[in-house]
C-alpha positions as CSV (number, residue, x, y, z in Angstrom):
1,M,-2.6,8.4,-23.3
2,G,0.2,7.7,-25.4
3,T,-1.0,10.1,-28.1
4,R,-1.8,12.6,-26.3
5,R,1.7,12.2,-24.4
6,A,0.0,12.7,-21.0
7,G,-1.3,10.1,-18.6
8,S,-1.3,8.5,-15.3
9,I,-1.7,4.9,-14.1
10,V,-1.8,3.9,-10.5
11,N,-1.3,-0.1,-9.7
12,F,-2.2,-1.8,-6.5
13,A,-0.2,-3.8,-4.7
14,S,0.4,-4.5,-1.1
15,I,2.7,-4.3,2.2
16,A,3.2,-7.7,1.5
17,V,5.9,-7.0,-1.4
18,I,8.1,-5.2,1.5
19,R,7.6,-7.8,4.1
20,S,7.6,-11.5,4.6
21,S,4.0,-13.3,5.3
22,P,2.2,-16.3,5.3
23,L,0.7,-15.3,1.5
24,H,2.7,-17.4,-0.4
25,A,0.7,-16.7,-3.7
26,Y,-0.5,-13.4,-3.0
27,G,3.0,-11.7,-1.9
28,P,4.9,-12.6,-5.1
29,V,1.8,-11.8,-7.0
30,K,1.5,-8.3,-5.8
31,A,5.7,-7.9,-5.9
32,A,5.2,-8.9,-10.1
33,I,2.8,-5.9,-10.1
34,L,5.3,-3.6,-8.2
35,K,7.9,-4.7,-10.8
36,L,5.6,-4.2,-13.7
37,T,4.7,-0.3,-12.3
38,E,8.6,0.1,-12.1
39,H,9.3,-1.3,-15.8
40,L,6.5,0.7,-17.4
41,A,7.4,4.1,-15.7
42,T,10.8,3.4,-17.2
43,E,9.4,3.1,-20.5
44,W,6.9,5.0,-20.8
45,G,8.0,7.9,-19.0
46,P,9.6,9.6,-22.3
47,K,6.4,9.6,-23.8
48,G,4.5,11.6,-20.8
49,L,3.0,8.8,-18.9
50,R,3.2,8.4,-15.2
51,V,3.1,4.9,-13.4
52,N,3.1,4.4,-9.5
53,C,1.9,1.9,-7.2
54,V,0.2,2.0,-4.1
55,S,0.7,-0.6,-1.5
56,P,-1.9,-1.0,1.4
57,G,-1.6,-2.7,4.7
58,P,-4.9,-3.7,6.2
59,V,-7.6,-1.8,5.1
60,L,-11.2,-2.0,6.7
61,T,-12.9,-3.1,3.4
62,P,-16.5,-4.9,4.1
63,P,-14.2,-8.2,3.7
64,M,-12.5,-7.5,6.3
65,H,-14.8,-6.5,8.9
66,H,-16.3,-10.1,7.8
67,A,-12.7,-12.1,8.5
68,I,-13.0,-10.1,11.8
69,D,-16.1,-11.2,12.4
70,K,-15.5,-14.8,11.5
71,G,-12.3,-14.8,13.8
72,L,-10.0,-15.0,10.8
73,R,-8.0,-11.5,11.8
74,D,-7.6,-10.3,15.1
75,R,-8.5,-6.4,14.9
76,K,-6.6,-5.8,18.6
77,R,-3.1,-7.4,17.2
78,M,-3.7,-5.4,13.6
79,E,-4.4,-2.2,15.6
80,A,-1.4,-2.9,18.0
81,T,1.1,-2.7,15.3
82,P,0.6,0.8,13.8
83,A,1.6,3.9,15.7
84,N,-1.8,5.2,15.5
85,G,-3.5,2.5,16.6
86,R,-5.9,1.6,14.0
87,I,-6.5,0.1,10.7
88,V,-6.4,2.2,7.3
89,L,-9.7,3.4,6.3
90,P,-10.7,2.6,2.2
91,R,-11.2,6.4,1.8
92,E,-7.4,7.0,2.9
93,A,-6.3,4.3,0.3
94,A,-8.7,5.8,-2.2
95,L,-7.1,9.4,-1.6
96,S,-3.5,8.3,-2.0
97,V,-4.5,7.3,-5.3
98,A,-6.3,10.4,-6.1
99,F,-2.8,12.1,-5.4
100,L,-0.7,9.7,-7.5
101,L,-3.2,10.8,-10.6
102,S,-3.3,14.7,-9.7
103,D,-1.1,17.0,-11.2
104,N,0.1,17.6,-7.6
105,A,2.0,14.4,-8.2
106,S,3.3,15.3,-12.0
107,A,6.9,14.8,-10.9
108,V,6.3,11.5,-8.9
109,T,6.9,8.1,-11.3
110,G,7.8,4.8,-10.6
111,V,7.3,5.0,-6.6
112,N,5.7,2.3,-4.5
113,L,3.3,4.4,-1.8
114,P,3.0,2.1,1.3
115,V,-0.4,3.2,3.2
116,D,-0.3,1.2,6.0
117,N,-0.6,3.4,9.0
118,S,3.1,2.8,9.8
119,S,2.8,-0.7,10.1
120,L,6.0,-1.3,8.0
121,V,8.3,1.0,10.3
122,T,6.8,-0.1,13.6
123,D,6.4,-3.9,13.2
124,A,9.8,-4.8,14.8
125,W,8.9,-3.3,17.6
126,A,6.8,-6.3,18.5
127,F,10.5,-8.0,19.3
128,F,11.1,-5.5,22.3
129,G,7.5,-5.6,23.4
130,G,5.3,-3.3,21.2
131,L,5.1,0.1,20.7
132,R,5.6,2.1,23.7
133,P,2.8,3.4,26.2
134,Q,1.6,7.0,25.7
135,T,2.5,8.9,29.0
Protein backbone atom coordinates (compact mmCIF):
# COMPACT_ATOMS: atom_id res chain seq x y z
CA MET A 1 0.00 0.00 0.00
CA GLY A 2 2.84 2.36 0.82
CA THR A 3 4.54 1.88 -2.55
CA ARG A 4 1.25 2.28 -4.41
CA ARG A 5 0.49 5.36 -2.27
CA ALA A 6 -3.08 4.16 -1.93
CA GLY A 7 -5.04 1.90 0.34
CA SER A 8 -7.34 1.64 3.30
CA ILE A 9 -7.14 -0.13 6.65
CA VAL A 10 -10.09 -0.64 8.99
CA ASN A 11 -9.46 -1.61 12.61
CA PHE A 12 -12.05 -2.94 15.05
CA ALA A 13 -12.60 -1.40 18.45
CA SER A 14 -15.89 -1.31 20.38
CA ILE A 15 -18.37 1.15 21.80
CA ALA A 16 -16.58 0.26 25.05
CA VAL A 17 -14.03 2.93 24.02
CA ILE A 18 -16.74 5.59 24.25
CA ARG A 19 -18.73 4.57 27.35
CA SER A 20 -17.78 3.06 30.65
CA SER A 21 -18.42 -0.65 31.14
CA PRO A 22 -17.46 -3.44 33.52
CA LEU A 23 -15.02 -4.77 30.89
CA HIS A 24 -11.90 -3.42 32.62
CA ALA A 25 -9.36 -5.09 30.34
CA TYR A 26 -11.38 -5.17 27.11
CA GLY A 27 -12.30 -1.46 27.04
CA PRO A 28 -8.76 -0.08 27.47
CA VAL A 29 -7.34 -2.51 24.88
CA LYS A 30 -9.99 -1.40 22.38
CA ALA A 31 -9.22 2.24 23.26
CA ALA A 32 -5.59 1.58 22.36
CA ILE A 33 -6.72 0.29 18.95
CA LEU A 34 -8.66 3.51 18.41
CA LYS A 35 -5.64 5.65 19.36
CA LEU A 36 -3.41 3.58 17.06
CA THR A 37 -5.94 4.18 14.26
CA GLU A 38 -5.76 7.95 14.79
CA HIS A 39 -1.95 8.00 14.92
CA LEU A 40 -1.56 5.86 11.79
CA ALA A 41 -4.18 7.89 9.88
CA THR A 42 -2.14 11.01 10.62
CA GLU A 43 1.24 9.48 9.85
CA TRP A 44 0.24 7.52 6.76
CA GLY A 45 -2.27 10.01 5.30
CA PRO A 46 0.41 11.93 3.38
CA LYS A 47 1.38 8.59 1.78
CA GLY A 48 -2.15 8.12 0.41
CA LEU A 49 -3.30 5.60 3.01
CA ARG A 50 -6.54 5.86 4.97
CA VAL A 51 -6.92 4.27 8.41
CA ASN A 52 -10.30 4.12 10.14
CA CYS A 53 -11.94 2.23 12.96
CA VAL A 54 -15.33 0.55 13.41
CA SER A 55 -16.71 0.33 16.96
CA PRO A 56 -19.63 -2.07 17.11
CA GLY A 57 -22.09 -2.30 19.93
CA PRO A 58 -23.53 -5.72 20.68
CA VAL A 59 -23.60 -7.80 17.49
CA LEU A 60 -25.75 -10.90 17.15
CA THR A 61 -22.85 -13.26 16.40
CA PRO A 62 -22.78 -16.98 17.27
CA PRO A 63 -20.84 -16.24 20.51
CA MET A 64 -23.50 -13.66 21.44
CA HIS A 65 -26.25 -16.22 20.78
CA HIS A 66 -24.36 -18.63 23.03
CA ALA A 67 -24.06 -16.02 25.81
CA ILE A 68 -27.79 -15.26 25.55
CA ASP A 69 -28.66 -18.98 25.63
CA LYS A 70 -26.49 -19.50 28.74
CA GLY A 71 -28.10 -16.51 30.48
CA LEU A 72 -24.89 -14.45 30.44
CA ARG A 73 -26.54 -11.67 28.39
CA ASP A 74 -30.11 -10.40 28.61
CA ARG A 75 -31.38 -10.07 25.04
CA LYS A 76 -34.49 -8.09 26.05
CA ARG A 77 -32.38 -5.57 27.94
CA MET A 78 -29.95 -5.25 25.02
CA GLU A 79 -32.86 -4.70 22.64
CA ALA A 80 -34.45 -2.10 24.95
CA THR A 81 -31.54 0.34 24.62
CA PRO A 82 -31.35 1.07 20.87
CA ALA A 83 -34.07 3.25 19.37
CA ASN A 84 -34.87 0.63 16.73
CA GLY A 85 -35.23 -2.09 19.39
CA ARG A 86 -32.78 -4.64 18.04
CA ILE A 87 -29.19 -5.84 18.15
CA VAL A 88 -26.75 -5.17 15.28
CA LEU A 89 -26.53 -7.99 12.75
CA PRO A 90 -23.08 -9.24 11.63
CA ARG A 91 -23.84 -8.21 8.03
CA GLU A 92 -24.48 -4.63 9.14
CA ALA A 93 -21.08 -4.41 10.85
CA ALA A 94 -19.45 -5.90 7.75
CA LEU A 95 -21.16 -3.40 5.45
CA SER A 96 -19.77 -0.51 7.49
CA VAL A 97 -16.28 -1.93 6.96
CA ALA A 98 -16.96 -2.37 3.24
CA PHE A 99 -17.98 1.30 3.04
CA LEU A 100 -14.83 2.50 4.80
CA LEU A 101 -12.67 0.37 2.49
CA SER A 102 -14.45 1.62 -0.63
CA ASP A 103 -13.79 4.65 -2.82
CA ASN A 104 -17.08 6.05 -1.48
CA ALA A 105 -15.15 6.85 1.71
CA SER A 106 -12.15 8.36 -0.09
CA ALA A 107 -12.31 11.50 2.09
CA VAL A 108 -12.78 9.60 5.36
CA THR A 109 -9.73 8.86 7.47
CA GLY A 110 -8.93 8.79 11.17
CA VAL A 111 -12.55 8.28 12.22
CA ASN A 112 -14.22 5.95 14.66
CA LEU A 113 -17.54 4.75 13.28
CA PRO A 114 -19.89 3.39 15.96
CA VAL A 115 -22.18 0.68 14.56
CA ASP A 116 -24.55 0.31 17.49
CA ASN A 117 -28.16 0.96 16.44
CA SER A 118 -28.07 4.20 18.46
CA SER A 119 -27.17 2.58 21.80
CA LEU A 120 -24.67 5.36 22.53
CA VAL A 121 -27.24 8.12 22.13
CA THR A 122 -30.10 6.35 23.90
CA ASP A 123 -28.38 4.77 26.92
CA ALA A 124 -28.91 7.79 29.19
CA TRP A 125 -32.67 7.56 28.58
CA ALA A 126 -32.72 4.64 31.04
CA PHE A 127 -32.32 7.22 33.83
CA PHE A 128 -35.69 8.64 32.78
CA GLY A 129 -37.60 5.39 32.39
CA GLY A 130 -36.26 4.34 28.99
CA LEU A 131 -37.34 5.21 25.49
CA ARG A 132 -40.84 6.56 25.06
CA PRO A 133 -43.32 3.95 23.82
CA GLN A 134 -44.48 4.35 20.24
CA THR A 135 -48.00 5.73 19.96
